C-alpha positions as CSV (number, residue, x, y, z in Angstrom):
1,M,20.6,133.3,91.6
2,G,20.2,136.8,93.0
3,Q,23.0,138.7,94.7
4,V,23.0,141.5,97.4
5,Y,25.6,144.2,97.7
6,D,26.3,147.1,100.1
7,V,27.6,149.2,97.2
8,L,27.1,149.3,93.5
9,P,29.7,147.0,91.8
10,E,31.3,148.3,88.6
11,A,29.7,145.8,86.4
12,L,26.2,146.6,87.7
13,A,27.0,150.4,87.4
14,S,27.7,149.9,83.7
15,F,24.5,147.9,83.3
16,V,22.2,150.4,84.9
17,A,23.8,153.3,83.2
18,D,23.2,151.6,79.8
19,Q,19.4,151.0,80.3
20,P,17.1,153.2,78.2
21,V,14.3,153.0,80.8
22,Y,14.1,152.6,84.6
23,F,11.4,152.7,87.2
24,V,11.3,154.7,90.5
25,A,9.1,153.5,93.4
26,T,8.2,155.5,96.6
27,A,5.5,155.4,99.2
28,P,4.1,157.7,101.9
29,L,4.2,156.7,105.6
30,S,0.4,156.5,105.8
31,L,-1.0,153.0,105.6
32,D,-3.9,154.2,103.3
33,G,-1.6,156.3,101.1
34,H,-0.8,155.4,97.5
35,V,2.4,153.6,96.5
36,N,3.8,155.2,93.4
37,V,5.9,153.8,90.5
38,S,7.2,156.1,87.7
39,P,8.9,155.1,84.5
40,K,11.9,157.3,83.5
41,G,13.7,157.5,80.2
42,G,16.0,159.8,78.2
43,D,19.5,160.8,79.3
44,T,18.4,161.3,82.9
45,F,20.3,158.8,85.1
46,R,23.8,159.0,86.4
47,V,26.0,156.9,88.7
48,V,27.8,159.4,90.9
49,D,29.9,156.9,92.9
50,R,29.5,153.4,94.3
51,R,27.1,154.6,97.0
52,T,25.3,157.4,95.2
53,V,23.1,157.7,92.0
54,A,21.1,160.6,90.7
55,Y,18.4,161.3,88.2
56,L,17.1,164.4,86.5
57,D,13.4,165.0,87.5
58,L,11.5,166.7,84.7
59,T,8.2,168.4,85.2
60,G,5.2,166.0,85.0
61,S,1.5,165.9,85.8
62,G,2.2,164.4,89.3
63,V,4.6,165.0,92.1
64,E,4.4,161.8,94.0
65,T,8.1,160.9,94.2
66,L,9.1,164.3,95.5
67,A,6.3,164.4,98.0
68,H,7.3,161.0,99.4
69,L,10.9,161.9,99.5
70,W,10.1,165.1,101.5
71,E,8.2,163.0,103.9
72,N,10.4,159.9,104.4
73,G,13.1,159.6,101.8
74,R,12.5,155.9,101.0
75,I,13.1,155.1,97.3
76,T,13.8,152.1,95.1
77,L,15.0,152.3,91.5
78,M,14.6,149.2,89.2
79,F,16.4,148.4,86.0
80,C,15.5,145.5,83.6
81,A,17.3,144.0,80.7
82,F,14.8,144.0,77.8
83,E,17.5,142.9,75.4
84,G,20.4,140.4,75.8
85,A,20.9,138.3,78.9
86,P,18.0,138.5,81.5
87,R,18.7,140.7,84.5
88,I,17.0,142.9,87.1
89,V,18.9,145.3,89.3
90,R,17.2,147.1,92.2
91,L,18.8,150.1,94.0
92,Y,17.5,150.8,97.4
93,G,18.2,153.9,99.4
94,R,17.3,157.3,100.8
95,G,16.6,160.0,98.3
96,E,16.3,163.8,98.3
97,G,14.9,166.2,95.8
98,L,17.4,169.0,95.2
99,R,15.7,172.1,93.7
100,P,17.3,174.9,91.7
101,G,19.1,177.1,94.2
102,D,19.8,174.2,96.7
103,G,23.4,173.7,97.6
104,D,24.4,170.7,95.4
105,F,21.8,171.2,92.7
106,A,24.0,173.0,90.1
107,E,26.9,170.5,90.5
108,L,24.6,167.5,90.0
109,A,22.6,169.2,87.3
110,G,25.8,169.7,85.4
111,L,26.1,165.9,85.0
112,F,23.1,165.9,82.6
113,P,22.3,167.6,79.3
114,E,20.5,170.9,79.6
115,L,16.8,170.2,79.3
116,P,13.8,172.5,79.6
117,G,11.3,171.8,82.5
118,V,13.8,170.5,85.0
119,R,12.0,170.3,88.4
120,S,14.8,168.8,90.6
121,V,17.7,166.5,90.7
122,V,17.0,163.4,92.9
123,R,20.1,162.2,94.6
124,V,19.9,158.7,96.2
125,G,22.3,157.4,98.8
126,L,22.3,153.6,98.4
127,D,22.1,151.2,101.3
128,R,21.2,148.0,99.3
129,V,21.8,146.8,95.8
130,S,20.3,143.5,94.6
131,T,20.0,141.5,91.4
132,S,17.5,138.9,90.3
133,C,17.1,136.7,87.3
134,G,14.7,138.7,85.1
135,Y,13.4,135.6,83.4
136,G,9.9,137.0,83.4
137,V,10.9,140.2,81.7
138,P,9.9,140.2,78.0
139,L,12.4,140.8,75.1
140,L,11.7,144.2,73.6
141,S,13.5,146.3,71.0
142,F,14.4,149.9,71.9
143,Q,13.3,152.3,69.1
144,G,14.2,155.6,70.7
145,H,13.2,158.1,73.3
146,R,10.0,160.1,73.0
147,D,10.5,163.9,72.5
148,Q,7.0,165.1,73.6
149,L,8.0,166.0,77.2
150,V,10.9,168.2,76.1
151,A,8.8,169.7,73.3
152,W,6.0,170.5,75.8
153,A,8.4,172.3,78.2
154,E,9.9,174.3,75.3
155,R,6.5,175.4,74.1
156,K,5.5,176.4,77.7
157,G,8.7,178.3,78.3
158,P,10.1,178.9,81.8
159,A,7.2,181.0,83.0
160,G,4.6,178.6,81.7
161,V,6.4,175.6,83.3
162,A,6.6,177.4,86.6
163,A,2.8,178.2,86.4
164,Y,2.1,174.6,85.6
165,Q,4.2,173.4,88.5
166,A,2.4,175.8,90.9
167,Q,-0.9,174.5,89.8
168,R,-0.3,170.8,89.3
169,N,2.7,170.0,91.5
170,A,1.8,171.7,94.8
171,A,0.6,168.5,96.5
172,S,0.6,164.7,96.0
173,I,-2.6,162.7,95.4
174,D,-2.6,162.0,99.1
175,G,-2.3,165.7,100.0
176,L,1.4,165.7,100.9
177,P,3.3,168.8,100.1
178,G,4.8,168.2,96.6
179,L,7.0,170.6,94.9
180,D,8.5,172.2,98.0
181,P,7.3,171.6,101.5
182,Q,8.5,175.0,102.6
183,L,6.3,177.0,100.2
184,P,3.1,178.4,101.7
185,E,1.1,177.5,98.6
186,A,2.3,173.9,98.8
187,S,1.2,173.6,102.4
188,A,-2.2,175.2,101.6
189,A,-2.8,172.9,98.7
190,A,-1.9,169.9,100.9
191,K,-4.3,171.0,103.6
192,A,-7.1,171.6,101.0
193,S,-6.5,168.2,99.4
194,R,-6.6,166.5,102.8
195,A,-9.8,168.3,103.8
196,S,-11.6,167.3,100.5
197,S,-10.5,163.7,100.7
198,P,-13.2,161.1,101.9
């Protein structure tokens, strides 16, 4: 039987913090925009308090989550038990992408290991926490985290990662400003993407 909470209970906080993988879902306001779901792994998730969680956002080929958060802030994180007793926990709330130089970025980034290629820290203020049975989730054995993303960022170096972000993370697939809605290149890329879409 599923339960709903206004805050994150201690037992569920321990459960989500222990999971090796979690999923982040966001969507644009546009009815014809694309819903996005991203898997996350590594040592990138933290429970800040009973109403706040955060995760380390590493550079990737897409920027859908940040673009959606700039636009509307809606976000859901889902955690599944792939070992042991079945359980699913969903964390609903409003998120914000804090970039290097933003007010709380350094403090939140300090909760995580130093990793190359950090794009932002996503902070989520929770407004709903729910559980469900998880009976349909398969049993899987965790072998370890992949190291390719960190190795890629180390090979690129800070300048190479910044160039990649400017090229690949300026706009979402729907043309929303991605990496930073205040940057002129992000707005230009978003306009160009919208103009070229059917």
